[in-house]
Each structure stands twice: as C-alpha cells, then as structure tokens.
C-alpha positions in Angstrom: 48.6 220.4 53.0 48.1 216.6 52.7 51.0 214.2 53.1 53.6 217.0 53.3 52.7 218.5 49.9 51.2 221.9 49.1 47.5 221.9 48.4 46.7 221.8 44.7 44.7 224.1 42.5 41.0 223.3 43.0 41.4 221.7 46.5 39.8 223.3 49.5 41.6 224.3 52.7 40.6 225.8 56.0 42.0 229.1 57.2 42.4 229.9 60.9 43.3 233.2 62.4 44.6 233.4 66.0 45.4 236.2 68.4 48.8 236.9 69.8 48.1 234.9 72.9 47.4 231.8 70.8 43.6 231.9 71.1 41.6 231.0 68.0 40.0 234.1 66.5 38.1 233.1 63.3 37.9 230.1 60.9 37.0 230.0 57.2 35.9 226.6 55.9 36.4 225.5 52.4 38.6 228.1 50.7 39.3 227.0 47.2 43.0 227.1 46.3 43.8 228.8 43.1 47.6 228.9 43.4 50.3 227.8 45.8 54.0 228.3 45.7 56.8 228.2 48.3 55.9 231.7 49.6 52.3 232.5 48.6 48.8 231.1 48.5 46.0 232.6 46.5 42.5 231.3 47.2 38.8 232.2 46.8 36.0 232.2 49.2 32.5 232.1 47.7 29.6 231.7 50.2 32.1 230.3 52.6 31.2 229.4 56.2 33.0 231.5 58.8 33.1 230.5 62.4 33.8 233.2 65.1 35.7 232.5 68.3 32.4 232.5 70.2 30.9 229.8 67.9 28.8 232.2 65.9 28.6 231.3 62.2 28.0 233.3 59.1 28.5 232.9 55.4 30.5 235.3 53.1 28.2 237.2 50.8 30.3 237.6 47.6 33.3 236.0 46.0 36.5 237.1 47.5 40.1 236.5 46.4 42.4 235.9 49.3 46.2 236.5 49.2 48.7 235.2 51.7 52.5 235.5 51.7 55.2 234.1 53.9 57.4 237.2 53.8 54.7 240.0 54.4 53.0 240.8 57.6 49.6 241.2 56.0 47.0 239.3 54.0 44.6 240.7 51.5 40.9 240.0 50.8 39.6 241.4 47.5 35.8 241.3 47.7 34.1 241.3 44.3 31.0 243.4 44.7 28.4 244.8 42.3 29.8 248.3 42.9 33.4 247.3 42.3 36.2 245.6 44.3 36.6 246.4 48.0 39.7 245.3 49.9 40.1 244.3 53.5 43.7 244.0 54.5 44.7 242.3 57.8 48.0 243.2 59.4 49.0 239.8 60.5 51.9 237.4 60.8 53.1 235.6 57.7 51.1 232.4 57.3 52.1 228.8 58.1 50.4 225.9 56.4 50.1 222.5 58.1 47.8 219.4 57.6 45.0 221.2 59.5 44.9 224.7 58.0 46.6 227.8 56.8 47.2 229.7 60.0 48.3 233.3 61.0 48.2 235.7 63.9 45.8 238.6 63.4 47.2 241.8 64.8 43.9 243.8 64.7 45.1 246.7 62.5 43.3 246.6 59.2 43.3 248.7 56.0 40.0 248.9 54.1 40.0 250.1 50.5 36.7 251.1 48.9 35.9 250.8 45.2 36.4 254.5 44.8 40.0 254.2 46.1 39.2 255.7 49.6 41.4 254.1 52.3 40.9 253.7 56.0 43.1 252.4 58.7 40.8 250.5 61.1 41.0 249.2 64.7 43.9 251.2 66.0 42.3 251.3 69.4 41.9 247.5 69.5 45.6 247.2 68.3 46.8 249.4 71.2 44.7 247.5 73.8 46.0 244.1 72.6 49.6 245.4 72.3 49.5 246.4 76.0 47.6 243.3 77.1 49.7 240.8 75.4 53.0 242.7 75.5 53.9 242.9 71.8 57.6 243.3 71.5 59.0 246.6 70.1 60.2 244.5 67.1 56.7 243.2 66.4 55.2 246.7 66.7 57.9 248.1 64.4 57.5 245.3 61.8 53.7 245.7 61.7 53.9 249.5 61.3 56.5 249.1 58.5 54.2 246.6 56.7 51.4 249.2 56.9 53.7 251.3 54.7 54.4 248.5 52.3 50.7 247.8 52.1 49.9 251.4 51.3 52.6 251.4 48.7 51.0 248.3 47.0 47.6 250.1 47.1 48.9 253.3 45.6 50.8 251.5 42.9 48.0 249.0 42.2 50.5 246.2 42.9 49.5 242.5 43.1 45.9 242.0 44.4 45.3 245.8 44.0 45.5 245.5 40.2 42.3 245.0 38.3 44.1 242.6 35.9 45.1 240.4 38.9 41.5 240.3 40.2 40.1 239.5 36.8 42.7 236.8 36.2 42.1 234.9 39.5 38.4 235.2 39.3 38.3 233.8 35.8 40.6 231.0 37.0 38.2 230.2 39.8 35.2 230.1 37.4 37.2 227.7 35.1 38.1 225.4 38.0 34.5 225.4 39.2 33.1 224.7 35.7 35.6 221.9 35.3 34.7 220.3 38.7 
C-alpha cells in the first residue's frame, strides 16, 4: 500500500506473519499482486525469499497462488506442483495491509490438501500449547474452530482457490503480467 492506495496488479508486496504475542513469525519478500479489492488480495510467490523468525532464509520451490480475505480467519496457499496442486491453509486472523506489508496473526492450525484430495489438520499440539501460553480468548478459539469448518466446506465444494478453474485463471494472469513486464 503506497500513499494510502491498494497495491496494483503486478506490484510486489511483503507478507509478514506474526504470533498472537506480537512476535514476528515469518516474512515473504516480493509477492506479486494479481488482484486487490476492499476485502481480498490474491498474489503469487515464485521463487520468493522467505525469512524465518530466527533469521534463516529459504526460497519457495514452485509457483504458489496466495489468497487472503479480511472476513475469513484463514489464508490459502495453492502450490502448483508437477503432480498437481497442493494446498496449505493457515488458520489466521484476517489480514491488514499497511505501507510496510500485508500482515496477519498465524494461529498454528493448518489444513493441508494433497493433489489426490486427501486432507490433514496439522499442528493441533502447537495450537494447544500456544493457546495456553498466550491465553487465547474463548471467542478467538471458537472463531478459529468455526473457520476450520468453513475452510473444509470450501475444500469439499471446490470453492474459490480450491477450484481448478480459479488456479488456472490466476496462474495464467501471473504469466501475462510477467511477460508484459
């Protein structure tokens, strides 16, 4: 967000995830913006530098479409791999966008969806540890668990990022923008 405006298609932003206590968890540099609206942002990471909270750096291996929404307590990463699309879904606060970055709180619970449709709820132990450590409110706990249900419904019904047509559309758009630039 530059000068109070939403980032435009083809611009690059930084994404920062935090933990409930406000500590920085992970940073993605140079995510290309594909679409922004009042409530959502769609971007793409392709060999993007990721910086962990301990300073360790790594680079994403494949193109990944990222989906963030201001009303849902999750974000979705659709990784375009040779064997099909894999999804990594973070249960997280709705995002905020400022001049520095797109930001959200990561609440540990994750849903992974494999190309064959298998689903796994991950990191429940970590979620319970952090819920106790940082005293998540009953309301936060309830909202997160309800949004797991919303997320599973999206997966089952191939809604939004879980639709092959969605993935194809936004990946083609990324290739057009990259070719143009």
